[in-house]
Each structure stands twice: as C-alpha cells, then as structure tokens.
MARVEXTI-411202 format. One record per residue: x, y, z of N, C-alpha, C, O in turn; residue number from 0. Coordinates in steps of 0.1 Angstrom, whole numbers. Each point is the difference from the previous one (the first is absolute). Last residue first. Layout:
BEGIN
{pt {X Y Z} {X Y Z} {X Y Z} {X Y Z} NUM}
...
REM end
This chain:
BEGIN
{pt {-625 -1535 1800} {-3 -14 -6} {11 -10 4} {-1 -11 -4} 104}
{pt {-21 61 24} {12 -7 -3} {-5 -14 -5} {-9 -6 5} 103}
{pt {-26 46 -9} {6 -9 9} {13 -7 -6} {1 -1 -12} 102}
{pt {-31 49 9} {7 -9 -9} {8 -10 9} {9 4 7} 101}
{pt {-53 32 2} {11 -7 4} {5 -9 -11} {-8 -7 -7} 100}
{pt {-20 54 6} {-1 -14 -4} {14 -7 4} {10 5 -4} 99}
{pt {-42 43 16} {13 -7 1} {-2 -15 -4} {-9 -6 5} 98}
{pt {-14 59 -14} {-2 -14 4} {13 -7 0} {10 5 -7} 97}
{pt {-19 50 14} {5 -11 -9} {-3 -14 6} {0 -1 12} 96}
{pt {-19 57 -10} {2 -14 6} {6 -9 -10} {-4 0 -12} 95}
{pt {0 58 23} {-1 -12 -9} {1 -12 8} {5 0 12} 94}
{pt {-1 50 -3} {-11 -7 5} {-4 -12 -9} {-11 -2 -4} 93}
{pt {49 35 3} {-10 -1 -12} {-13 -8 5} {-9 -1 -8} 92}
{pt {45 9 39} {-2 13 -6} {-11 -1 -11} {-8 9 -1} 91}
{pt {22 -49 23} {-7 9 9} {-3 13 -7} {-12 5 2} 90}
{pt {37 -35 -26} {-14 -6 2} {-8 9 9} {-12 2 -1} 89}
{pt {58 8 -6} {-8 4 -11} {-15 -5 1} {-9 7 -4} 88}
{pt {42 -20 36} {-3 14 1} {-9 5 -11} {-10 8 3} 87}
{pt {25 -52 -5} {-9 2 11} {-4 14 2} {-12 4 1} 86}
{pt {46 -13 -33} {-13 -5 -5} {-11 2 11} {-11 4 -3} 85}
{pt {56 5 14} {-6 11 -8} {-14 -4 -5} {-9 8 -1} 84}
{pt {34 -41 22} {-5 9 10} {-7 12 -7} {-10 5 3} 83}
{pt {32 -36 -29} {-11 -7 6} {-6 8 11} {-12 -1 2} 82}
{pt {51 17 -25} {-12 0 -8} {-12 -7 6} {-11 4 -2} 81}
{pt {55 22 19} {-7 -12 5} {-13 -1 -8} {-10 4 5} 80}
{pt {40 30 -17} {10 -9 6} {-7 -13 5} {7 -10 0} 79}
{pt {-31 48 -19} {7 -8 -10} {10 -10 6} {3 -10 -7} 78}
{pt {-14 55 33} {-9 -7 -9} {8 -7 -11} {10 5 -5} 77}
{pt {2 14 54} {7 -4 -13} {-9 -7 -9} {2 -12 -2} 76}
{pt {-17 27 44} {11 10 -2} {7 -2 -13} {6 9 -5} 75}
{pt {-40 -39 19} {-6 13 -2} {10 11 -3} {-2 9 -7} 74}
{pt {17 -53 16} {-7 1 -13} {-7 13 -2} {1 6 -11} 73}
{pt {19 -15 53} {11 2 -11} {-7 1 -14} {5 7 -8} 72}
{pt {-33 -17 45} {5 14 1} {11 3 -11} {0 11 -6} 71}
{pt {-16 -55 9} {-11 9 -5} {5 15 1} {-3 8 -9} 70}
{pt {30 -42 27} {1 1 -14} {-11 8 -6} {3 6 -11} 69}
{pt {-2 -14 58} {10 10 -4} {2 0 -15} {4 10 -6} 68}
{pt {-45 -37 16} {6 8 11} {10 10 -6} {-4 9 -8} 67}
{pt {-27 -46 -9} {13 3 -7} {8 10 9} {12 1 -2} 66}
{pt {-56 -13 15} {8 -12 1} {14 3 -6} {10 -5 5} 65}
{pt {-43 39 -7} {4 -2 14} {10 -12 1} {9 1 7} 64}
{pt {-28 7 -49} {10 11 3} {4 -2 15} {12 2 3} 63}
{pt {-47 -30 -17} {13 -4 -6} {11 10 3} {11 -4 3} 62}
{pt {-55 14 10} {5 -10 9} {14 -4 -6} {9 -3 8} 61}
{pt {-33 32 -35} {5 7 12} {6 -10 10} {10 3 6} 60}
{pt {-30 -21 -44} {13 7 -3} {5 7 12} {12 1 2} 59}
{pt {-54 -21 0} {10 -10 0} {14 7 -2} {10 -4 6} 58}
{pt {-47 31 -11} {1 -4 14} {11 -10 2} {8 1 9} 57}
{pt {-18 14 -54} {6 10 8} {1 -4 15} {11 3 6} 56}
{pt {-13 -44 -38} {-6 13 -2} {7 10 10} {9 -4 6} 55}
{pt {-5 -50 -23} {8 11 6} {-5 14 -5} {3 4 -11} 54}
{pt {-27 -54 23} {6 7 -11} {8 11 7} {-1 2 12} 53}
{pt {-17 -33 17} {-6 -6 -13} {5 6 -12} {0 -6 -11} 52}
{pt {12 13 59} {-9 9 -6} {-7 -5 -12} {-10 5 -5} 51}
{pt {44 -30 32} {-8 8 10} {-12 7 -7} {-11 1 5} 50}
{pt {42 -25 -32} {-7 -9 9} {-9 7 10} {-11 -4 3} 49}
{pt {39 29 -31} {-11 -7 -8} {-7 -9 8} {-13 -2 -1} 48}
{pt {50 23 21} {-11 10 -3} {-12 -7 -7} {-11 3 3} 47}
{pt {50 -29 3} {-7 2 13} {-12 10 -2} {-11 -3 5} 46}
{pt {40 -3 -42} {-8 -12 3} {-8 1 12} {-12 -3 1} 45}
{pt {42 38 -11} {-11 0 -9} {-9 -12 2} {-12 1 0} 44}
{pt {52 1 25} {-9 11 4} {-13 -1 -9} {-11 0 6} 43}
{pt {46 -30 -16} {-6 -3 13} {-10 10 4} {-11 -3 5} 42}
{pt {36 12 -44} {-9 -11 -2} {-7 -4 13} {-12 -2 -1} 41}
{pt {46 33 4} {-12 6 -6} {-10 -11 -3} {-12 2 2} 40}
{pt {53 -16 13} {-7 7 11} {-13 7 -5} {-10 -1 6} 39}
{pt {39 -21 -37} {-7 -10 9} {-7 7 11} {-11 -4 4} 38}
{pt {40 23 -40} {-15 1 -1} {-7 -8 10} {-12 1 2} 37}
{pt {60 1 -4} {-3 14 -4} {-15 2 -1} {-5 11 0} 36}
{pt {22 -60 -7} {7 10 8} {-3 14 -5} {0 3 -12} 35}
{pt {-37 -37 0} {14 0 -2} {6 11 9} {-7 9 4} 34}
{pt {-41 -25 -21} {6 -5 12} {15 -2 -2} {5 -11 -3} 33}
{pt {-38 48 -23} {5 -14 0} {6 -3 13} {4 9 8} 32}
{pt {-43 25 -30} {10 0 10} {5 -15 2} {-8 -8 4} 31}
{pt {-19 40 -44} {3 -13 6} {11 2 10} {10 7 -2} 30}
{pt {-49 25 -27} {13 -2 6} {0 -14 5} {-10 -6 3} 29}
{pt {-26 21 -28} {7 13 0} {13 -1 6} {9 9 -2} 28}
{pt {-48 -41 -24} {11 0 10} {8 13 -1} {5 3 -11} 27}
{pt {-58 -9 0} {13 1 -6} {10 -1 11} {-1 7 10} 26}
{pt {-48 -5 -6} {7 -13 2} {13 0 -8} {5 -11 -3} 25}
{pt {-35 49 10} {-2 -7 -12} {7 -14 0} {0 -6 -11} 24}
{pt {5 37 47} {-15 -3 -1} {-3 -7 -12} {-11 -6 -1} 23}
{pt {60 -2 17} {-8 12 0} {-15 -4 -1} {-3 -12 -1} 22}
{pt {46 -18 22} {-9 2 -11} {-9 12 2} {-4 3 11} 21}
{pt {53 -31 4} {-9 11 4} {-9 4 -12} {6 3 -10} 20}
{pt {24 -49 27} {-4 9 -11} {-10 10 6} {-9 -4 6} 19}
{pt {50 -27 18} {-14 5 0} {-2 9 -12} {9 8 -3} 18}
{pt {26 -53 14} {-3 14 -2} {-14 4 3} {-8 -9 3} 17}
{pt {28 -33 8} {10 4 -10} {-1 15 -2} {10 6 -3} 16}
{pt {-25 -37 48} {-3 9 -11} {12 3 -9} {11 2 4} 15}
{pt {-12 -27 38} {-8 -8 -10} {-4 9 -12} {-5 -6 -10} 14}
{pt {29 23 48} {9 -9 -7} {-8 -8 -11} {7 -5 -9} 13}
{pt {-18 41 43} {-4 1 -14} {8 -10 -8} {1 2 -12} 12}
{pt {-20 9 67} {11 -3 -9} {-5 -1 -14} {-12 -3 -2} 11}
{pt {-11 36 40} {1 -14 -5} {11 -3 -10} {4 9 -7} 10}
{pt {3 30 43} {-8 -3 -11} {0 -14 -4} {10 -7 3} 9}
{pt {17 30 31} {-14 -2 5} {-9 -5 -11} {-12 -4 2} 8}
{pt {58 17 -9} {0 -12 8} {-14 -4 5} {-3 -12 3} 7}
{pt {11 53 -26} {0 -12 -9} {0 -13 8} {-7 -9 -5} 6}
{pt {10 51 28} {-13 -2 -5} {-1 -13 -9} {-9 -8 0} 5}
{pt {51 22 16} {-9 -5 11} {-14 -3 -5} {-5 -11 4} 4}
{pt {35 33 -33} {5 -14 2} {-9 -7 11} {-3 -12 -1} 3}
{pt {-6 58 -8} {-4 -9 -10} {4 -14 2} {-8 -9 -1} 2}
{pt {3 40 44} {8 0 -12} {-5 -10 -10} {-7 -10 4} 1}
{pt {-23 35 34} {8 -11 -1} {7 1 -14} {-6 5 -9} 0}
REM end
C-alpha cells in the first residue's frame, strides 16, 4: 500500500503539537512537529509509540512498511528523509527511543 493510503489508516494527530524522541539518558535527540512536511512522520511515529510503547528495532521495521515508497527512496538517498533514516539507524544499531507527546494548547 502507498504511504498516502497508509496515513489514512493511522490515528489522527491534530491534538499533538510535536513528539519528542528521547534516548536512554532521557535526552531529546529529535522532535517531530505537527507541520507541513512532518505531519506524516508525526502520525507514523505516534502510531508506532502507541503500538509498541517505544520505537525500537521491531517498531522501526513496522514504520518502514508504513512509509512504503518513501522508505525505498530513503534507502536510495540517505539524508533526504531524516525521520526514515532514523528508523533505519535504530534497526542497524538495535537502539530504542522513547516518545513523549507534546499536546496542542
């Protein structure tokens, strides 16, 4: 299924301003904001956090499936899709990131 179709199946994220991704030391390593160009990634990462509790290698593999054709493009063009690159890195390094929701006020 294409990424756009996958997005339609994910829970809505209009209540979120962002997601903060935290490493094992609780340091914020990245933020994904609810804005054009990042809203799809926000929906995918939020869904993964809901399903898995955190984003580790297993969740990252599911994320790559959800990103569909964009995951293929990310593999062919490292750096073009940083949020997908991050998932690939989590799989390769066998790392896990915790996710903290930042709600709209």
